[in-house]
C-alpha positions as CSV (number, residue, x, y, z in Angstrom):
1,M,0.0,0.0,0.0
2,E,2.9,2.3,0.9
3,A,4.5,1.8,-2.6
4,A,1.2,2.6,-4.3
5,V,0.9,5.8,-2.5
6,K,4.4,6.9,-3.6
7,W,3.6,6.1,-7.3
8,E,0.4,8.1,-7.0
9,E,2.3,11.1,-5.6
10,L,5.0,10.8,-8.2
11,A,2.5,10.8,-11.0
12,I,0.8,13.9,-9.6
13,E,4.2,15.6,-9.2
14,Y,4.8,15.1,-13.0
15,G,1.5,16.7,-13.9
16,F,-0.8,13.7,-14.2
17,R,-4.1,13.4,-12.3
18,G,-2.9,10.2,-10.7
19,F,-1.2,6.9,-11.3
20,D,-4.1,5.5,-13.4
21,H,-4.1,8.6,-15.6
22,F,-0.3,8.2,-16.0
23,C,-0.7,4.6,-17.2
24,T,-3.6,5.5,-19.5
25,E,-1.6,8.3,-21.2
26,K,1.6,6.2,-21.6
27,F,-0.2,3.2,-23.0
28,A,-1.9,5.6,-25.5
29,E,1.5,6.9,-26.5
30,L,2.8,3.4,-27.1
31,E,-0.2,2.5,-29.2
32,K,0.2,5.7,-31.2
33,G,3.9,5.0,-31.7
34,A,3.1,1.5,-33.0
35,K,0.8,2.9,-35.6
36,S,3.0,5.7,-36.6
37,P,4.7,5.6,-40.0
38,K,8.5,5.7,-40.4
39,L,10.0,8.9,-41.7
40,S,11.0,7.1,-44.9
41,V,7.3,6.5,-45.6
42,L,6.6,10.2,-45.1
43,L,9.5,11.1,-47.4
44,N,8.3,8.7,-50.1
45,A,4.7,10.0,-49.9
46,F,6.0,13.6,-50.2
47,V,7.9,12.6,-53.4
48,S,4.8,10.9,-54.8
49,D,2.7,14.0,-54.2
50,N,5.2,16.5,-55.6
51,R,7.6,14.9,-58.1
52,K,5.6,15.8,-61.1
53,N,6.1,19.5,-60.3
54,W,9.9,19.3,-59.8
55,S,12.5,20.1,-62.4
56,D,15.5,17.9,-62.7
57,Q,17.5,20.8,-61.3
58,Y,15.4,21.0,-58.2
59,L,15.5,17.2,-57.7
60,G,19.3,17.1,-57.9
61,K,20.2,20.3,-56.1
62,R,17.5,20.5,-53.4
63,W,15.6,17.3,-52.8
64,K,18.5,14.8,-52.9
65,P,20.8,16.8,-50.6
66,F,17.8,17.4,-48.2
67,R,17.0,13.7,-48.0
68,R,20.7,12.7,-47.5
69,R,20.7,14.9,-44.4
70,L,17.8,12.9,-43.0
71,L,19.3,9.5,-43.8
72,D,20.0,8.4,-40.2
73,L,16.4,9.2,-39.3
74,E,14.6,7.3,-42.0
75,D,13.9,4.1,-40.1
76,E,12.5,6.0,-37.1
77,T,8.8,6.4,-36.5
78,I,7.6,10.0,-36.7
79,S,5.4,9.9,-33.6
80,H,8.2,11.0,-31.3
81,M,9.5,13.7,-33.7
82,N,7.9,16.6,-31.9
83,E,9.0,20.2,-31.6
84,E,11.6,19.5,-29.0
85,F,13.1,16.7,-31.2
86,W,13.4,18.9,-34.3
87,R,14.7,21.9,-32.3
88,A,17.5,19.7,-31.0
89,W,18.2,18.0,-34.3
90,M,18.4,21.3,-36.2
91,A,20.7,22.7,-33.6
92,A,23.0,19.7,-33.7
93,W,23.1,19.6,-37.5
94,A,23.9,23.4,-37.6
95,E,26.7,22.9,-35.1
96,E,28.2,20.1,-37.1
97,I,27.8,21.3,-40.6
98,K,27.7,25.1,-40.0
99,P,25.4,25.7,-43.0
100,S,24.7,29.2,-44.5
101,S,21.6,30.9,-43.4
102,E,20.0,30.1,-46.8
103,T,20.8,26.4,-46.5
104,Y,19.6,26.3,-42.9
105,N,16.3,27.9,-43.8
106,Q,15.8,25.6,-46.8
107,Q,16.3,22.6,-44.6
108,L,13.9,23.9,-42.0
109,G,11.3,24.9,-44.6
110,M,11.5,21.5,-46.4
111,V,11.1,19.5,-43.1
112,R,8.2,21.8,-42.2
113,S,6.5,21.1,-45.6
114,L,7.2,17.4,-45.2
115,F,5.4,17.4,-41.8
116,E,2.3,18.9,-43.3
117,L,1.6,15.3,-44.4
118,S,1.8,14.3,-40.7
119,L,-1.2,16.5,-40.1
120,A,-3.1,14.7,-42.8
121,K,-2.2,11.3,-41.2
122,K,-3.3,12.7,-37.8
123,V,0.0,11.8,-36.2
124,F,0.2,15.4,-34.9
125,Q,-2.5,18.0,-34.2
126,V,-0.1,20.8,-35.3
127,N,3.0,20.9,-37.4
128,P,5.9,20.1,-34.9
129,L,8.1,22.7,-36.8
130,E,5.5,25.4,-36.9
131,N,7.2,27.5,-34.1
132,L,10.8,26.9,-35.1
133,V,12.5,30.1,-36.2
134,G,14.8,30.2,-39.3
135,A,18.3,31.7,-39.3
136,K,18.6,35.4,-40.0
137,E,19.9,36.1,-43.4
138,R,22.3,39.0,-43.7
139,V,20.8,40.2,-47.0
140,K,17.5,39.1,-48.4
141,R,18.0,38.6,-52.1
142,A,15.3,39.9,-54.4
143,V,13.2,37.4,-56.3
144,P,14.5,37.6,-59.9
145,V,12.1,38.9,-62.6
146,S,12.5,39.8,-66.2
147,S,12.3,43.4,-67.3
148,P,9.5,44.2,-69.9
149,E,12.4,45.0,-72.3
150,D,13.8,41.5,-71.9
151,V,10.4,39.8,-72.2
152,L,9.8,41.7,-75.5
153,K,13.3,40.9,-76.7
154,L,12.9,37.2,-76.1
155,L,9.5,36.9,-77.6
156,L,10.5,38.9,-80.7
157,A,13.5,36.6,-81.1
158,A,11.3,33.6,-80.9
159,W,8.9,35.1,-83.4
160,E,11.7,35.7,-85.9
161,H,13.9,32.7,-85.4
162,D,11.9,29.8,-83.9
163,R,8.1,30.7,-83.9
164,E,7.1,27.3,-82.5
165,L,8.6,28.5,-79.1
166,V,6.3,31.5,-78.9
167,P,3.4,29.6,-77.2
168,Y,5.7,28.3,-74.5
169,F,7.3,31.7,-73.6
170,A,4.1,33.7,-74.0
171,T,2.2,31.3,-71.7
172,C,4.9,31.1,-69.1
173,Y,5.2,34.9,-69.0
174,F,1.5,35.8,-69.3
175,A,-0.2,32.9,-67.5
176,G,2.4,32.2,-64.8
177,V,2.5,28.4,-65.2
178,R,5.5,26.5,-63.8
179,P,7.9,26.5,-66.8
180,D,9.5,23.1,-66.2
181,S,6.4,21.1,-65.2
182,E,3.0,22.6,-65.9
183,A,3.9,24.2,-69.2
184,K,5.2,20.9,-70.5
185,E,1.8,19.3,-69.9
186,L,-0.2,22.0,-71.7
187,R,-1.9,21.4,-74.9
188,F,-3.5,23.9,-77.3
189,E,-6.9,22.4,-76.4
190,H,-6.5,23.7,-72.9
191,Y,-6.9,27.3,-74.0
192,D,-10.6,28.1,-73.9
193,W,-10.7,31.3,-76.0
194,K,-14.4,31.7,-75.7
195,E,-14.6,31.4,-71.9
196,G,-11.2,33.3,-71.6
197,H,-9.3,30.9,-69.4
198,L,-6.4,28.4,-69.5
199,K,-6.9,25.1,-67.7
200,V,-3.8,24.1,-65.8
201,G,-3.8,20.5,-64.7
202,I,-0.9,20.1,-62.4
203,T,-0.4,21.9,-59.1
204,K,1.6,21.4,-55.9
205,T,-1.2,20.5,-53.6
206,N,-4.0,17.9,-53.6
207,H,-6.4,20.6,-52.6
208,L,-6.2,22.2,-56.0
209,P,-6.1,19.4,-58.6
210,H,-6.5,22.0,-61.4
211,R,-7.0,25.7,-61.8
212,Y,-8.2,28.1,-64.4
213,V,-6.0,31.0,-65.2
214,P,-7.6,34.0,-67.0
215,I,-6.2,34.6,-70.5
216,E,-4.8,38.1,-70.4
217,D,-4.9,40.3,-73.5
218,A,-1.1,40.0,-74.0
219,L,-1.4,36.2,-74.1
220,R,-4.3,36.2,-76.5
221,A,-2.4,38.5,-78.8
222,W,0.7,36.4,-79.0
223,M,-1.3,33.2,-79.3
224,Q,-3.6,34.4,-82.1
225,P,-1.8,32.5,-84.9
226,F,-1.9,29.3,-82.8
227,M,-5.6,29.3,-81.9
228,R,-6.5,26.5,-84.3
229,K,-3.5,24.4,-83.5
230,K,-3.8,21.1,-81.5
231,G,-1.5,19.0,-79.5
232,S,1.3,19.8,-77.1
233,I,2.6,23.4,-76.9
234,I,6.1,22.0,-76.5
235,P,7.9,21.5,-79.9
236,S,10.3,18.7,-80.6
237,N,13.9,19.0,-79.4
238,F,12.6,21.6,-77.0
239,K,15.5,22.0,-74.5
240,K,18.1,22.5,-77.2
241,R,15.9,25.0,-79.1
242,R,15.0,26.9,-75.9
243,R,18.6,27.2,-74.9
244,R,19.7,28.4,-78.3
245,L,17.2,31.2,-78.1
246,I,17.8,32.3,-74.5
247,Y,21.6,32.2,-74.7
248,G,22.0,34.0,-78.0
249,G,22.6,31.2,-80.5
250,Y,20.5,33.1,-83.1
251,T,21.1,36.7,-82.1
252,T,24.8,37.0,-81.2
253,P,26.7,38.5,-84.2
254,G,29.0,35.9,-85.7
255,A,27.7,33.1,-83.5
256,K,27.7,29.5,-84.7
257,L,24.8,27.3,-83.6
258,S,27.2,24.4,-83.2
259,N,29.6,26.3,-80.9
260,E,27.9,27.7,-77.7
261,A,31.2,29.4,-76.8
262,T,30.4,32.0,-79.5
263,W,27.0,32.9,-78.0
264,K,26.2,35.9,-75.8
265,P,23.0,35.5,-73.6
266,L,20.1,37.4,-75.1
267,V,18.4,37.9,-71.7
268,I,18.9,37.2,-68.0
269,W,17.4,33.8,-67.2
270,G,16.8,31.7,-64.1
271,H,14.6,29.1,-62.5
272,D,11.0,30.2,-62.4
273,I,11.8,33.7,-63.6
274,T,8.8,33.7,-65.9
275,R,6.5,32.7,-63.1
276,H,8.0,35.4,-60.7
277,S,7.6,37.9,-63.5
278,Y,3.9,37.1,-64.1
279,G,3.0,37.2,-60.4
280,S,5.0,40.4,-59.6
281,Y,3.7,42.4,-62.6
282,W,0.1,41.1,-62.1
283,E,0.3,42.3,-58.5
284,G,1.8,45.6,-59.6
285,L,-1.1,46.2,-62.0
286,H,-3.9,45.2,-59.6
287,R,-2.4,46.3,-56.2
288,G,-5.1,47.7,-54.0
289,E,-8.0,46.4,-55.9
290,A,-10.7,44.5,-54.0
291,G,-10.1,40.8,-54.1
292,S,-6.7,41.1,-55.9
293,R,-4.9,39.0,-53.3
294,E,-7.4,36.1,-53.6
295,K,-7.1,36.3,-57.4
296,I,-3.3,36.1,-57.6
297,V,-3.3,33.2,-55.1
298,A,-5.8,31.4,-57.4
299,N,-4.0,32.3,-60.6
300,M,-0.6,31.1,-59.2
301,G,-2.1,27.9,-57.7
302,H,-1.0,28.7,-54.1
303,E,-3.0,28.0,-50.9
304,D,-2.4,31.5,-49.4
305,F,-1.0,34.9,-50.1
306,K,1.9,34.4,-47.7
307,T,3.6,31.9,-50.1
308,F,3.4,34.3,-53.0
309,D,4.5,37.3,-51.0
310,R,7.6,35.5,-49.6
311,Y,8.8,33.4,-52.5
312,Y,7.5,35.0,-55.7
313,K,6.8,38.7,-55.4
314,N,9.3,41.3,-56.5
315,T,7.4,44.5,-56.1
316,R,6.9,46.4,-59.4
317,T,5.6,49.9,-59.9
318,R,2.3,50.4,-61.8
319,K,4.2,52.0,-64.7
320,E,6.5,48.9,-65.0
321,A,3.4,46.6,-64.8
322,E,1.6,48.5,-67.5
323,A,4.7,48.2,-69.8
324,Y,4.8,44.5,-69.1
325,W,1.1,43.8,-69.9
326,D,1.3,46.0,-73.0
327,I,3.8,43.7,-74.7
328,R,2.5,42.7,-78.1
329,P,3.7,40.8,-81.1
330,P,4.8,42.7,-84.3
331,A,2.2,44.6,-86.2
332,S,2.4,42.0,-88.9
333,A,1.2,39.3,-86.5
334,S,-2.4,40.1,-87.2
335,K,-1.9,39.3,-90.8
336,V,-0.3,35.9,-90.2
337,I,-2.4,32.9,-91.2
338,S,-3.4,30.8,-88.3
339,I,-1.1,27.7,-87.8
340,A,-3.3,24.6,-87.7
């Protein structure tokens, strides 16, 4: 009897209502842990949900290094990976590797995104990384966008030298689709010219299996010769042809198509620069309008404005935005026979 009283008191001291409550809670934890998936299962599920939206560059430079850092944890169940666990793990990893602020924040952000799946599996009621703070970056780099001058220069070069690339570049710049995933799945049949929207079938979340992006006047103008065309908007030998255009294979004086060393880049280019440009100039044109935040979130395929604001927006003036959305094909374009 004396021992039972001591256990009762000890349980109360540790915040339980009594020894019976302690036993009930601990057995529930054991049962939960037995049902909990391993981290490897969560990682594989994340890949399954998102791989179709990743470029080869993202897969090689972001995802694979991220997963290698978690290799020692893959066989562990995720039920015990609470906030305290990840706070300690991130601190130990940072102490050992001494990553840059950017790398630290990328790792934290990706683990946080990974554990959004744990909410769906009801392993946690809240994301265990929700309250973890990222490293402070000395200088926040601006999201890269193309200038209106560069967009026009690139589209005119495509119009003159490789017109089959016009639908790709025009759609990426004026509809904001992901250039290395969503754009490659688009077909000319997905442009509903009568209703005025483009159906985009791939997104990064299961909550938005598809979205409809309004067809802006600029996109309609550049696509006018292609309105009767069918099939994929991506031409054959696409990567090589896109590279030739962007990096000056056609436009550098004296350049040889067979010798890239003789090329001079036509425009500044980078991952998702077309998508950043679309979002930034759209926001610049519609800033302050009622419902504009909700519209850009829907157009971009995000779940909230915070994602767009943090990762995609490079604030543009209204004058810059007007110049961007006024970009049109050559005057002769209206006389071009539709390409079927």
